[in-house]
All heavy atoms as a GROMACS GRO file, in nm:
protein
  615
    1MET      N    1   2.460  -1.141   0.010
    1MET     CA    2   2.394  -1.024   0.063
    1MET      C    3   2.252  -1.062   0.103
    1MET      O    4   2.178  -1.122   0.026
    1MET     CB    5   2.393  -0.914  -0.043
    1MET     CG    6   2.328  -0.787   0.003
    1MET     SD    7   2.318  -0.662  -0.126
    1MET     CE    8   2.484  -0.606  -0.130
    2SER      N    9   2.215  -1.029   0.226
    2SER     CA   10   2.083  -1.067   0.274
    2SER      C   11   1.976  -0.977   0.213
    2SER      O   12   2.002  -0.863   0.175
    2SER     CB   13   2.078  -1.057   0.426
    2SER     OG   14   2.092  -0.923   0.466
    3ARG      N   15   1.855  -1.029   0.204
    3ARG     CA   16   1.744  -0.952   0.150
    3ARG      C   17   1.677  -0.876   0.264
    3ARG      O   18   1.567  -0.911   0.309
    3ARG     CB   19   1.645  -1.043   0.080
    3ARG     CG   20   1.704  -1.109  -0.040
    3ARG     CD   21   1.623  -1.114  -0.166
    3ARG     NE   22   1.502  -1.039  -0.174
    3ARG     CZ   23   1.484  -0.935  -0.257
    3ARG    NH1   24   1.582  -0.893  -0.332
    3ARG    NH2   25   1.369  -0.875  -0.264
    4ALA      N   26   1.748  -0.774   0.314
    4ALA     CA   27   1.695  -0.692   0.422
    4ALA      C   28   1.735  -0.547   0.398
    4ALA      O   29   1.839  -0.518   0.339
    4ALA     CB   30   1.749  -0.740   0.556
    5CYS      N   31   1.654  -0.455   0.446
    5CYS     CA   32   1.681  -0.312   0.433
    5CYS      C   33   1.798  -0.276   0.523
    5CYS      O   34   1.805  -0.319   0.640
    5CYS     CB   35   1.556  -0.234   0.474
    5CYS     SG   36   1.577  -0.056   0.468
    6ASN      N   37   1.894  -0.196   0.471
    6ASN     CA   38   2.012  -0.159   0.547
    6ASN      C   39   1.982  -0.068   0.666
    6ASN      O   40   2.055  -0.069   0.764
    6ASN     CB   41   2.114  -0.088   0.458
    6ASN     CG   42   2.182  -0.181   0.361
    6ASN    OD1   43   2.198  -0.149   0.246
    6ASN    ND2   44   2.220  -0.298   0.407
    7ILE      N   45   1.876   0.010   0.660
    7ILE     CA   46   1.845   0.103   0.769
    7ILE      C   47   1.744   0.044   0.866
    7ILE      O   48   1.770   0.034   0.986
    7ILE     CB   49   1.794   0.237   0.713
    7ILE    CG1   50   1.905   0.306   0.632
    7ILE    CG2   51   1.750   0.329   0.827
    7ILE    CD1   52   1.864   0.436   0.567
    8SER      N   53   1.631   0.002   0.816
    8SER     CA   54   1.524  -0.045   0.905
    8SER      C   55   1.539  -0.192   0.944
    8SER      O   56   1.482  -0.235   1.044
    8SER     CB   57   1.387  -0.024   0.841
    8SER     OG   58   1.374  -0.106   0.727
    9GLY      N   59   1.611  -0.269   0.863
    9GLY     CA   60   1.625  -0.411   0.891
    9GLY      C   61   1.504  -0.493   0.848
    9GLY      O   62   1.495  -0.611   0.878
   10LYS      N   63   1.413  -0.430   0.777
   10LYS     CA   64   1.292  -0.499   0.730
   10LYS      C   65   1.332  -0.614   0.638
   10LYS      O   66   1.416  -0.598   0.551
   10LYS     CB   67   1.203  -0.401   0.655
   10LYS     CG   68   1.069  -0.458   0.613
   10LYS     CD   69   0.990  -0.357   0.535
   10LYS     CE   70   0.930  -0.255   0.629
   10LYS     NZ   71   0.824  -0.177   0.562
   11LYS      N   72   1.273  -0.733   0.662
   11LYS     CA   73   1.305  -0.850   0.579
   11LYS      C   74   1.178  -0.928   0.549
   11LYS      O   75   1.070  -0.890   0.593
   11LYS     CB   76   1.410  -0.937   0.645
   11LYS     CG   77   1.375  -0.984   0.783
   11LYS     CD   78   1.490  -1.057   0.847
   11LYS     CE   79   1.454  -1.095   0.988
   11LYS     NZ   80   1.564  -1.159   1.056
   12ALA      N   81   1.193  -1.036   0.476
   12ALA     CA   82   1.078  -1.114   0.429
   12ALA      C   83   0.997  -1.169   0.546
   12ALA      O   84   1.051  -1.202   0.651
   12ALA     CB   85   1.125  -1.228   0.341
   13GLN      N   86   0.866  -1.180   0.522
   13GLN     CA   87   0.776  -1.241   0.620
   13GLN      C   88   0.715  -1.365   0.559
   13GLN      O   89   0.705  -1.378   0.436
   13GLN     CB   90   0.663  -1.145   0.657
   13GLN     CG   91   0.709  -1.024   0.733
   13GLN     CD   92   0.590  -0.937   0.772
   13GLN    OE1   93   0.491  -0.929   0.702
   13GLN    NE2   94   0.603  -0.871   0.887
   14VAL      N   95   0.673  -1.458   0.644
   14VAL     CA   96   0.613  -1.582   0.599
   14VAL      C   97   0.466  -1.582   0.637
   14VAL      O   98   0.428  -1.538   0.745
   14VAL     CB   99   0.684  -1.704   0.664
   14VAL    CG1  100   0.618  -1.833   0.623
   14VAL    CG2  101   0.830  -1.703   0.629
   15GLY      N  102   0.383  -1.629   0.543
   15GLY     CA  103   0.240  -1.636   0.569
   15GLY      C  104   0.178  -1.748   0.488
   15GLY      O  105   0.248  -1.830   0.430
   16ASN      N  106   0.047  -1.751   0.486
   16ASN     CA  107  -0.025  -1.853   0.412
   16ASN      C  108  -0.088  -1.795   0.287
   16ASN      O  109  -0.142  -1.684   0.288
   16ASN     CB  110  -0.137  -1.913   0.497
   16ASN     CG  111  -0.085  -2.008   0.601
   16ASN    OD1  112   0.004  -2.087   0.574
   16ASN    ND2  113  -0.138  -1.999   0.722
   17LYS      N  114  -0.081  -1.872   0.178
   17LYS     CA  115  -0.160  -1.841   0.059
   17LYS      C  116  -0.288  -1.922   0.075
   17LYS      O  117  -0.283  -2.044   0.088
   17LYS     CB  118  -0.084  -1.882  -0.067
   17LYS     CG  119  -0.159  -1.851  -0.194
   17LYS     CD  120  -0.075  -1.874  -0.315
   17LYS     CE  121  -0.150  -1.829  -0.437
   17LYS     NZ  122  -0.060  -1.801  -0.548
   18VAL      N  123  -0.401  -1.855   0.075
   18VAL     CA  124  -0.529  -1.922   0.102
   18VAL      C  125  -0.613  -1.921  -0.025
   18VAL      O  126  -0.642  -1.816  -0.082
   18VAL     CB  127  -0.604  -1.851   0.216
   18VAL    CG1  128  -0.735  -1.924   0.247
   18VAL    CG2  129  -0.517  -1.845   0.341
   19SER      N  130  -0.652  -2.039  -0.070
   19SER     CA  131  -0.733  -2.053  -0.191
   19SER      C  132  -0.880  -2.028  -0.160
   19SER      O  133  -0.921  -2.014  -0.044
   19SER     CB  134  -0.716  -2.192  -0.250
   19SER     OG  135  -0.779  -2.288  -0.165
   20HIS      N  136  -0.960  -2.024  -0.264
   20HIS     CA  137  -1.104  -2.006  -0.248
   20HIS      C  138  -1.164  -2.122  -0.168
   20HIS      O  139  -1.261  -2.104  -0.094
   20HIS     CB  140  -1.170  -1.997  -0.386
   20HIS     CG  141  -1.318  -1.974  -0.381
   20HIS    ND1  142  -1.372  -1.856  -0.335
   20HIS    CD2  143  -1.423  -2.054  -0.414
   20HIS    CE1  144  -1.504  -1.865  -0.341
   20HIS    NE2  145  -1.538  -1.984  -0.389
   21ALA      N  146  -1.106  -2.241  -0.180
   21ALA     CA  147  -1.153  -2.358  -0.106
   21ALA      C  148  -1.093  -2.363   0.035
   21ALA      O  149  -1.106  -2.463   0.106
   21ALA     CB  150  -1.117  -2.486  -0.180
   22ASN      N  151  -1.025  -2.256   0.076
   22ASN     CA  152  -0.964  -2.241   0.208
   22ASN      C  153  -0.847  -2.337   0.230
   22ASN      O  154  -0.818  -2.374   0.343
   22ASN     CB  155  -1.068  -2.254   0.318
   22ASN     CG  156  -1.027  -2.180   0.444
   22ASN    OD1  157  -0.949  -2.086   0.437
   22ASN    ND2  158  -1.078  -2.222   0.558
   23ASN      N  159  -0.784  -2.382   0.120
   23ASN     CA  160  -0.661  -2.459   0.133
   23ASN      C  161  -0.547  -2.362   0.162
   23ASN      O  162  -0.538  -2.256   0.102
   23ASN     CB  163  -0.630  -2.534   0.004
   23ASN     CG  164  -0.736  -2.635  -0.029
   23ASN    OD1  165  -0.796  -2.695   0.060
   23ASN    ND2  166  -0.762  -2.654  -0.157
   24LYS      N  167  -0.459  -2.400   0.254
   24LYS     CA  168  -0.351  -2.311   0.294
   24LYS      C  169  -0.217  -2.371   0.258
   24LYS      O  170  -0.196  -2.490   0.276
   24LYS     CB  171  -0.358  -2.285   0.444
   24LYS     CG  172  -0.484  -2.213   0.486
   24LYS     CD  173  -0.498  -2.208   0.635
   24LYS     CE  174  -0.630  -2.147   0.675
   24LYS     NZ  175  -0.743  -2.234   0.646
   25ARG      N  176  -0.127  -2.287   0.207
   25ARG     CA  177   0.011  -2.329   0.184
   25ARG      C  178   0.102  -2.211   0.213
   25ARG      O  179   0.063  -2.095   0.199
   25ARG     CB  180   0.032  -2.382   0.044
   25ARG     CG  181   0.021  -2.283  -0.068
   25ARG     CD  182   0.050  -2.350  -0.201
   25ARG     NE  183   0.054  -2.253  -0.308
   25ARG     CZ  184   0.162  -2.185  -0.345
   25ARG    NH1  185   0.276  -2.201  -0.281
   25ARG    NH2  186   0.157  -2.099  -0.444
   26LYS      N  187   0.222  -2.242   0.258
   26LYS     CA  188   0.317  -2.138   0.297
   26LYS      C  189   0.364  -2.058   0.176
   26LYS      O  190   0.383  -2.112   0.067
   26LYS     CB  191   0.440  -2.199   0.365
   26LYS     CG  192   0.412  -2.255   0.501
   26LYS     CD  193   0.382  -2.146   0.600
   26LYS     CE  194   0.369  -2.203   0.740
   26LYS     NZ  195   0.334  -2.102   0.837
   27ARG      N  196   0.383  -1.930   0.199
   27ARG     CA  197   0.441  -1.844   0.097
   27ARG      C  198   0.526  -1.738   0.166
   27ARG      O  199   0.516  -1.720   0.286
   27ARG     CB  200   0.334  -1.779   0.010
   27ARG     CG  201   0.239  -1.689   0.088
   27ARG     CD  202   0.178  -1.581   0.004
   27ARG     NE  203   0.283  -1.491  -0.042
   27ARG     CZ  204   0.260  -1.388  -0.120
   27ARG    NH1  205   0.140  -1.362  -0.163
   27ARG    NH2  206   0.357  -1.307  -0.157
   28VAL      N  207   0.607  -1.668   0.087
   28VAL     CA  208   0.697  -1.566   0.142
   28VAL      C  209   0.658  -1.430   0.085
   28VAL      O  210   0.639  -1.415  -0.036
   28VAL     CB  211   0.844  -1.598   0.106
   28VAL    CG1  212   0.937  -1.490   0.153
   28VAL    CG2  213   0.884  -1.732   0.164
   29TYR      N  214   0.644  -1.333   0.173
   29TYR     CA  215   0.620  -1.195   0.134
   29TYR      C  216   0.754  -1.124   0.134
   29TYR      O  217   0.809  -1.092   0.239
   29TYR     CB  218   0.526  -1.126   0.232
   29TYR     CG  219   0.386  -1.181   0.231
   29TYR    CD1  220   0.348  -1.282   0.320
   29TYR    CD2  221   0.292  -1.133   0.142
   29TYR    CE1  222   0.220  -1.333   0.320
   29TYR    CE2  223   0.162  -1.184   0.142
   29TYR     CZ  224   0.128  -1.283   0.230
   29TYR     OH  225   0.002  -1.334   0.229
   30GLU      N  226   0.810  -1.102   0.014
   30GLU     CA  227   0.941  -1.037   0.003
   30GLU      C  228   0.928  -0.886   0.018
   30GLU      O  229   0.823  -0.828  -0.006
   30GLU     CB  230   1.004  -1.067  -0.134
   30GLU     CG  231   1.046  -1.212  -0.153
   30GLU     CD  232   1.167  -1.252  -0.071
   30GLU    OE1  233   1.234  -1.164  -0.012
   30GLU    OE2  234   1.194  -1.373  -0.065
   31VAL      N  235   1.038  -0.824   0.058
   31VAL     CA  236   1.044  -0.679   0.074
   31VAL      C  237   1.081  -0.617  -0.060
   31VAL      O  238   1.162  -0.672  -0.135
   31VAL     CB  239   1.150  -0.641   0.180
   31VAL    CG1  240   1.156  -0.492   0.199
   31VAL    CG2  241   1.121  -0.711   0.310
   32ASN      N  242   1.023  -0.502  -0.091
   32ASN     CA  243   1.054  -0.430  -0.215
   32ASN      C  244   1.184  -0.352  -0.193
   32ASN      O  245   1.182  -0.237  -0.149
   32ASN     CB  246   0.939  -0.336  -0.250
   32ASN     CG  247   0.959  -0.268  -0.382
   32ASN    OD1  248   1.054  -0.296  -0.454
   32ASN    ND2  249   0.870  -0.175  -0.414
   33LEU      N  250   1.298  -0.414  -0.221
   33LEU     CA  251   1.429  -0.353  -0.198
   33LEU      C  252   1.482  -0.288  -0.325
   33LEU      O  253   1.467  -0.342  -0.434
   33LEU     CB  254   1.529  -0.458  -0.150
   33LEU     CG  255   1.502  -0.516  -0.012
   33LEU    CD1  256   1.604  -0.625   0.018
   33LEU    CD2  257   1.506  -0.410   0.095
   34GLN      N  258   1.544  -0.172  -0.307
   34GLN     CA  259   1.604  -0.097  -0.417
   34GLN      C  260   1.749  -0.066  -0.380
   34GLN      O  261   1.777  -0.028  -0.267
   34GLN     CB  262   1.530   0.035  -0.439
   34GLN     CG  263   1.380   0.022  -0.452
   34GLN     CD  264   1.340  -0.053  -0.577
   34GLN    OE1  265   1.402  -0.036  -0.681
   34GLN    NE2  266   1.237  -0.134  -0.567
   35ASN      N  267   1.840  -0.082  -0.475
   35ASN     CA  268   1.978  -0.042  -0.455
   35ASN      C  269   1.990   0.105  -0.493
   35ASN      O  270   1.957   0.144  -0.605
   35ASN     CB  271   2.072  -0.126  -0.543
   35ASN     CG  272   2.080  -0.268  -0.496
   35ASN    OD1  273   2.093  -0.295  -0.378
   35ASN    ND2  274   2.069  -0.361  -0.589
   36LYS      N  275   2.036   0.188  -0.398
   36LYS     CA  276   2.046   0.331  -0.421
   36LYS      C  277   2.182   0.382  -0.376
   36LYS      O  278   2.242   0.331  -0.282
   36LYS     CB  279   1.938   0.407  -0.343
   36LYS     CG  280   1.799   0.388  -0.395
   36LYS     CD  281   1.783   0.451  -0.530
   36LYS     CE  282   1.646   0.428  -0.586
   36LYS     NZ  283   1.628   0.484  -0.718
   37ARG      N  284   2.225   0.487  -0.443
   37ARG     CA  285   2.349   0.556  -0.408
   37ARG      C  286   2.308   0.694  -0.364
   37ARG      O  287   2.260   0.775  -0.443
   37ARG     CB  288   2.439   0.560  -0.531
   37ARG     CG  289   2.577   0.608  -0.505
   37ARG     CD  290   2.662   0.584  -0.632
   37ARG     NE  291   2.782   0.661  -0.625
   37ARG     CZ  292   2.804   0.773  -0.692
   37ARG    NH1  293   2.712   0.820  -0.773
   37ARG    NH2  294   2.916   0.838  -0.679
   38LEU      N  295   2.322   0.724  -0.234
   38LEU     CA  296   2.275   0.849  -0.176
   38LEU      C  297   2.392   0.930  -0.122
   38LEU      O  298   2.488   0.873  -0.069
   38LEU     CB  299   2.174   0.822  -0.064
   38LEU     CG  300   2.050   0.742  -0.104
   38LEU    CD1  301   1.973   0.702   0.019
   38LEU    CD2  302   1.964   0.823  -0.196
   39PHE      N  303   2.382   1.062  -0.129
   39PHE     CA  304   2.487   1.150  -0.080
   39PHE      C  305   2.453   1.197   0.060
   39PHE      O  306   2.344   1.248   0.086
   39PHE     CB  307   2.503   1.271  -0.174
   39PHE     CG  308   2.618   1.358  -0.138
   39PHE    CD1  309   2.748   1.318  -0.165
   39PHE    CD2  310   2.598   1.481  -0.077
   39PHE    CE1  311   2.855   1.399  -0.133
   39PHE    CE2  312   2.704   1.561  -0.045
   39PHE     CZ  313   2.833   1.520  -0.073
   40ASP      N  314   2.548   1.180   0.153
   40ASP     CA  315   2.533   1.228   0.290
   40ASP      C  316   2.605   1.362   0.299
   40ASP      O  317   2.728   1.368   0.293
   40ASP     CB  318   2.592   1.127   0.388
   40ASP     CG  319   2.566   1.166   0.533
   40ASP    OD1  320   2.496   1.266   0.556
   40ASP    OD2  321   2.617   1.096   0.622
   41SER      N  322   2.529   1.470   0.314
   41SER     CA  323   2.588   1.604   0.313
   41SER      C  324   2.670   1.633   0.438
   41SER      O  325   2.758   1.717   0.435
   41SER     CB  326   2.478   1.710   0.297
   41SER     OG  327   2.384   1.697   0.400
   42GLU      N  328   2.641   1.566   0.549
   42GLU     CA  329   2.718   1.589   0.672
   42GLU      C  330   2.859   1.535   0.663
   42GLU      O  331   2.952   1.595   0.714
   42GLU     CB  332   2.645   1.530   0.792
   42GLU     CG  333   2.523   1.608   0.832
   42GLU     CD  334   2.466   1.560   0.964
   42GLU    OE1  335   2.524   1.468   1.025
   42GLU    OE2  336   2.362   1.615   1.004
   43THR      N  337   2.875   1.419   0.598
   43THR     CA  338   3.009   1.359   0.588
   43THR      C  339   3.070   1.378   0.450
   43THR      O  340   3.184   1.338   0.428
   43THR     CB  341   3.002   1.208   0.619
   43THR    OG1  342   2.916   1.146   0.524
   43THR    CG2  343   2.953   1.183   0.759
   44ASN      N  344   2.994   1.438   0.357
   44ASN     CA  345   3.038   1.457   0.218
   44ASN      C  346   3.081   1.326   0.154
   44ASN      O  347   3.184   1.319   0.088
   44ASN     CB  348   3.151   1.560   0.210
   44ASN     CG  349   3.101   1.700   0.238
   44ASN    OD1  350   2.986   1.732   0.211
   44ASN    ND2  351   3.186   1.784   0.293
   45GLN      N  352   3.002   1.222   0.173
   45GLN     CA  353   3.032   1.091   0.117
   45GLN      C  354   2.908   1.036   0.046
   45GLN      O  355   2.796   1.063   0.085
   45GLN     CB  356   3.072   0.991   0.227
   45GLN     CG  357   3.204   1.020   0.289
   45GLN     CD  358   3.237   0.914   0.395
   45GLN    OE1  359   3.148   0.848   0.447
   45GLN    NE2  360   3.364   0.901   0.426
   46TRP      N  361   2.935   0.955  -0.057
   46TRP     CA  362   2.829   0.879  -0.123
   46TRP      C  363   2.817   0.745  -0.052
   46TRP      O  364   2.917   0.681  -0.019
   46TRP     CB  365   2.862   0.857  -0.270
   46TRP     CG  366   2.844   0.980  -0.352
   46TRP    CD1  367   2.941   1.070  -0.384
   46TRP    CD2  368   2.724   1.028  -0.411
   46TRP    NE1  369   2.888   1.171  -0.461
   46TRP    CE2  370   2.754   1.147  -0.480
   46TRP    CE3  371   2.593   0.980  -0.414
   46TRP    CZ2  372   2.658   1.220  -0.548
   46TRP    CZ3  373   2.497   1.052  -0.483
   46TRP    CH2  374   2.530   1.171  -0.548
   47LEU      N  375   2.694   0.700  -0.028
   47LEU     CA  376   2.669   0.572   0.038
   47LEU      C  377   2.587   0.484  -0.056
   47LEU      O  378   2.489   0.529  -0.115
   47LEU     CB  379   2.591   0.593   0.167
   47LEU     CG  380   2.655   0.680   0.273
   47LEU    CD1  381   2.558   0.701   0.388
   47LEU    CD2  382   2.783   0.617   0.324
   48ARG      N  383   2.628   0.359  -0.069
   48ARG     CA  384   2.549   0.261  -0.145
   48ARG      C  385   2.464   0.185  -0.043
   48ARG      O  386   2.518   0.119   0.045
   48ARG     CB  387   2.640   0.164  -0.219
   48ARG     CG  388   2.704   0.224  -0.340
   48ARG     CD  389   2.776   0.117  -0.421
   48ARG     NE  390   2.856   0.176  -0.525
   48ARG     CZ  391   2.810   0.207  -0.646
   48ARG    NH1  392   2.685   0.182  -0.676
   48ARG    NH2  393   2.889   0.260  -0.735
   49LEU      N  394   2.334   0.197  -0.057
   49LEU     CA  395   2.243   0.136   0.038
   49LEU      C  396   2.141   0.051  -0.035
   49LEU      O  397   2.103   0.079  -0.149
   49LEU     CB  398   2.170   0.243   0.119
   49LEU     CG  399   2.257   0.332   0.207
   49LEU    CD1  400   2.174   0.445   0.264
   49LEU    CD2  401   2.320   0.251   0.318
   50ARG      N  402   2.096  -0.052   0.033
   50ARG     CA  403   1.987  -0.136  -0.017
   50ARG      C  404   1.868  -0.107   0.072
   50ARG      O  405   1.863  -0.152   0.187
   50ARG     CB  406   2.029  -0.283  -0.009
   50ARG     CG  407   1.940  -0.374  -0.086
   50ARG     CD  408   2.001  -0.511  -0.092
   50ARG     NE  409   1.934  -0.589  -0.192
   50ARG     CZ  410   1.946  -0.720  -0.203
   50ARG    NH1  411   2.027  -0.785  -0.123
   50ARG    NH2  412   1.880  -0.784  -0.295
   51LEU      N  413   1.773  -0.029   0.019
   51LEU     CA  414   1.664   0.023   0.100
   51LEU      C  415   1.529  -0.028   0.052
   51LEU      O  416   1.509  -0.050  -0.067
   51LEU     CB  417   1.661   0.176   0.094
   51LEU     CG  418   1.785   0.249   0.140
   51LEU    CD1  419   1.768   0.397   0.117
   51LEU    CD2  420   1.813   0.220   0.285
   52SER      N  421   1.437  -0.042   0.147
   52SER     CA  422   1.299  -0.073   0.110
   52SER      C  423   1.236   0.053   0.053
   52SER      O  424   1.281   0.166   0.077
   52SER     CB  425   1.221  -0.121   0.232
   52SER     OG  426   1.211  -0.018   0.328
   53SER      N  427   1.132   0.036  -0.025
   53SER     CA  428   1.066   0.152  -0.087
   53SER      C  429   1.009   0.245   0.020
   53SER      O  430   1.009   0.367   0.004
   53SER     CB  431   0.958   0.108  -0.184
   53SER     OG  432   0.865   0.026  -0.118
   54ARG      N  433   0.963   0.191   0.130
   54ARG     CA  434   0.912   0.272   0.240
   54ARG      C  435   1.024   0.357   0.300
   54ARG      O  436   1.005   0.475   0.331
   54ARG     CB  437   0.849   0.181   0.346
   54ARG     CG  438   0.813   0.249   0.476
   54ARG     CD  439   0.714   0.362   0.462
   54ARG     NE  440   0.589   0.318   0.403
   54ARG     CZ  441   0.488   0.400   0.373
   54ARG    NH1  442   0.499   0.528   0.396
   54ARG    NH2  443   0.379   0.352   0.321
   55MET      N  444   1.142   0.300   0.314
   55MET     CA  445   1.254   0.374   0.372
   55MET      C  446   1.302   0.483   0.276
   55MET      O  447   1.346   0.589   0.319
   55MET     CB  448   1.368   0.278   0.406
   55MET     CG  449   1.474   0.339   0.493
   55MET     SD  450   1.416   0.421   0.643
   55MET     CE  451   1.331   0.291   0.727
   56LEU      N  452   1.291   0.461   0.144
   56LEU     CA  453   1.324   0.565   0.048
   56LEU      C  454   1.233   0.686   0.066
   56LEU      O  455   1.277   0.801   0.057
   56LEU     CB  456   1.311   0.512  -0.095
   56LEU     CG  457   1.430   0.435  -0.147
   56LEU    CD1  458   1.398   0.376  -0.282
   56LEU    CD2  459   1.552   0.524  -0.156
   57ARG      N  460   1.107   0.662   0.092
   57ARG     CA  461   1.013   0.773   0.116
   57ARG      C  462   1.050   0.848   0.244
   57ARG      O  463   1.041   0.971   0.249
   57ARG     CB  464   0.871   0.720   0.126
   57ARG     CG  465   0.814   0.672  -0.005
   57ARG     CD  466   0.680   0.606   0.014
   57ARG     NE  467   0.593   0.692   0.092
   57ARG     CZ  468   0.469   0.724   0.058
   57ARG    NH1  469   0.417   0.675  -0.054
   57ARG    NH2  470   0.395   0.802   0.132
   58THR      N  471   1.093   0.775   0.346
   58THR     CA  472   1.135   0.838   0.471
   58THR      C  473   1.260   0.923   0.449
   58THR      O  474   1.270   1.034   0.501
   58THR     CB  475   1.161   0.730   0.578
   58THR    OG1  476   1.044   0.650   0.593
   58THR    CG2  477   1.197   0.792   0.711
   59VAL      N  478   1.355   0.872   0.371
   59VAL     CA  479   1.477   0.947   0.342
   59VAL      C  480   1.441   1.074   0.262
   59VAL      O  481   1.498   1.180   0.287
   59VAL     CB  482   1.578   0.860   0.265
   59VAL    CG1  483   1.692   0.943   0.211
   59VAL    CG2  484   1.632   0.751   0.356
   60ASP      N  485   1.348   1.064   0.169
   60ASP     CA  486   1.304   1.181   0.094
   60ASP      C  487   1.244   1.286   0.186
   60ASP      O  488   1.264   1.406   0.168
   60ASP     CB  489   1.199   1.143  -0.011
   60ASP     CG  490   1.261   1.096  -0.141
   60ASP    OD1  491   1.382   1.116  -0.160
   60ASP    OD2  492   1.187   1.040  -0.223
   61LYS      N  493   1.169   1.241   0.285
   61LYS     CA  494   1.100   1.334   0.374
   61LYS      C  495   1.195   1.397   0.476
   61LYS      O  496   1.196   1.519   0.492
   61LYS     CB  497   0.988   1.260   0.447
   61LYS     CG  498   0.908   1.346   0.541
   61LYS     CD  499   0.797   1.267   0.605
   61LYS     CE  500   0.717   1.355   0.700
   61LYS     NZ  501   0.608   1.281   0.764
   62LEU      N  502   1.276   1.315   0.544
   62LEU     CA  503   1.359   1.364   0.654
   62LEU      C  504   1.501   1.401   0.612
   62LEU      O  505   1.566   1.479   0.681
   62LEU     CB  506   1.368   1.257   0.765
   62LEU     CG  507   1.239   1.211   0.828
   62LEU    CD1  508   1.268   1.102   0.930
   62LEU    CD2  509   1.167   1.327   0.893
   63GLY      N  510   1.549   1.342   0.505
   63GLY     CA  511   1.690   1.355   0.468
   63GLY      C  512   1.766   1.235   0.519
   63GLY      O  513   1.726   1.168   0.615
   64LEU      N  514   1.880   1.205   0.456
   64LEU     CA  515   1.955   1.085   0.490
   64LEU      C  516   2.012   1.090   0.631
   64LEU      O  517   1.998   0.995   0.708
   64LEU     CB  518   2.067   1.063   0.388
   64LEU     CG  519   2.152   0.940   0.409
   64LEU    CD1  520   2.066   0.814   0.403
   64LEU    CD2  521   2.262   0.933   0.306
   65SER      N  522   2.074   1.202   0.669
   65SER     CA  523   2.137   1.212   0.801
   65SER      C  524   2.035   1.198   0.914
   65SER      O  525   2.060   1.127   1.011
   65SER     CB  526   2.211   1.345   0.814
   65SER     OG  527   2.313   1.353   0.718
   66ALA      N  528   1.922   1.265   0.900
   66ALA     CA  529   1.818   1.259   1.003
   66ALA      C  530   1.760   1.118   1.014
   66ALA      O  531   1.732   1.070   1.123
   66ALA     CB  532   1.708   1.359   0.973
   67THR      N  533   1.745   1.051   0.900
   67THR     CA  534   1.693   0.914   0.901
   67THR      C  535   1.789   0.819   0.969
   67THR      O  536   1.749   0.735   1.049
   67THR     CB  537   1.665   0.866   0.757
   67THR    OG1  538   1.577   0.959   0.694
   67THR    CG2  539   1.602   0.729   0.757
   68LEU      N  540   1.919   0.833   0.939
   68LEU     CA  541   2.018   0.747   1.002
   68LEU      C  542   2.022   0.770   1.153
   68LEU      O  543   2.033   0.675   1.230
   68LEU     CB  544   2.156   0.771   0.941
   68LEU     CG  545   2.174   0.726   0.796
   68LEU    CD1  546   2.308   0.771   0.742
   68LEU    CD2  547   2.161   0.575   0.785
   69ARG      N  548   2.011   0.896   1.196
   69ARG     CA  549   2.008   0.925   1.340
   69ARG      C  550   1.884   0.865   1.404
   69ARG      O  551   1.888   0.809   1.515
   69ARG     CB  552   2.013   1.075   1.363
   69ARG     CG  553   2.152   1.132   1.362
   69ARG     CD  554   2.154   1.273   1.421
   69ARG     NE  555   2.067   1.364   1.350
   69ARG     CZ  556   2.101   1.432   1.241
   69ARG    NH1  557   2.221   1.420   1.191
   69ARG    NH2  558   2.015   1.514   1.184
   70LYS      N  559   1.769   0.879   1.338
   70LYS     CA  560   1.643   0.829   1.392
   70LYS      C  561   1.648   0.679   1.418
   70LYS      O  562   1.595   0.630   1.516
   70LYS     CB  563   1.528   0.863   1.297
   70LYS     CG  564   1.393   0.815   1.346
   70LYS     CD  565   1.283   0.856   1.250
   70LYS     CE  566   1.150   0.807   1.301
   70LYS     NZ  567   1.041   0.849   1.214
   71PHE      N  568   1.713   0.606   1.329
   71PHE     CA  569   1.720   0.459   1.342
   71PHE      C  570   1.846   0.415   1.415
   71PHE      O  571   1.878   0.297   1.419
   71PHE     CB  572   1.709   0.393   1.205
   71PHE     CG  573   1.568   0.393   1.154
   71PHE    CD1  574   1.519   0.500   1.081
   71PHE    CD2  575   1.482   0.288   1.181
   71PHE    CE1  576   1.389   0.501   1.036
   71PHE    CE2  577   1.352   0.288   1.136
   71PHE     CZ  578   1.305   0.396   1.063
   72GLY      N  579   1.921   0.509   1.473
   72GLY     CA  580   2.034   0.477   1.559
   72GLY      C  581   2.155   0.422   1.486
   72GLY      O  582   2.232   0.345   1.544
   73LEU      N  583   2.178   0.462   1.361
   73LEU     CA  584   2.292   0.410   1.286
   73LEU      C  585   2.407   0.508   1.280
   73LEU      O  586   2.511   0.479   1.226
   73LEU     CB  587   2.249   0.374   1.143
   73LEU     CG  588   2.143   0.266   1.135
   73LEU    CD1  589   2.097   0.248   0.993
   73LEU    CD2  590   2.198   0.136   1.189
   74LYS      N  591   2.389   0.626   1.338
   74LYS     CA  592   2.492   0.729   1.331
   74LYS      C  593   2.479   0.816   1.454
   74LYS      O  594   2.369   0.855   1.491
   74LYS     CB  595   2.468   0.811   1.206
   74LYS     CG  596   2.579   0.894   1.158
   74LYS     CD  597   2.528   0.969   1.039
   74LYS     CE  598   2.637   1.005   0.945
   74LYS     NZ  599   2.585   1.076   0.830
   75SER      N  600   2.587   0.845   1.521
   75SER     CA  601   2.580   0.930   1.640
   75SER      C  602   2.641   1.066   1.610
   75SER      O  603   2.759   1.078   1.579
   75SER     CB  604   2.652   0.864   1.757
   75SER     OG  605   2.786   0.841   1.725
   76HIS      N  606   2.559   1.170   1.614
   76HIS     CA  607   2.604   1.308   1.596
   76HIS      C  608   2.549   1.395   1.706
   76HIS      O  609   2.447   1.378   1.757
   76HIS     CB  610   2.558   1.364   1.462
   76HIS     CG  611   2.649   1.327   1.349
   76HIS    ND1  612   2.658   1.200   1.301
   76HIS    CD2  613   2.735   1.401   1.276
   76HIS    CE1  614   2.744   1.197   1.201
   76HIS    NE2  615   2.792   1.319   1.184
   0.00000   0.00000   0.00000
């Protein structure tokens, strides 16, 4: 299973860790992913999703169905 958000597709980014002496080395910025089981009231189904914490806030605000439509994952 890839380390990416199921809705937004957000995944790890690569950058530099910079020391006080300005030495640079590569590092990975991982996404804060959470496994959640959410109920879709339009289809009356439970969905198991791996979502970023930011996407969980969006789902809380808009609702699951509206969020899926917004990101083009469901056509209604």
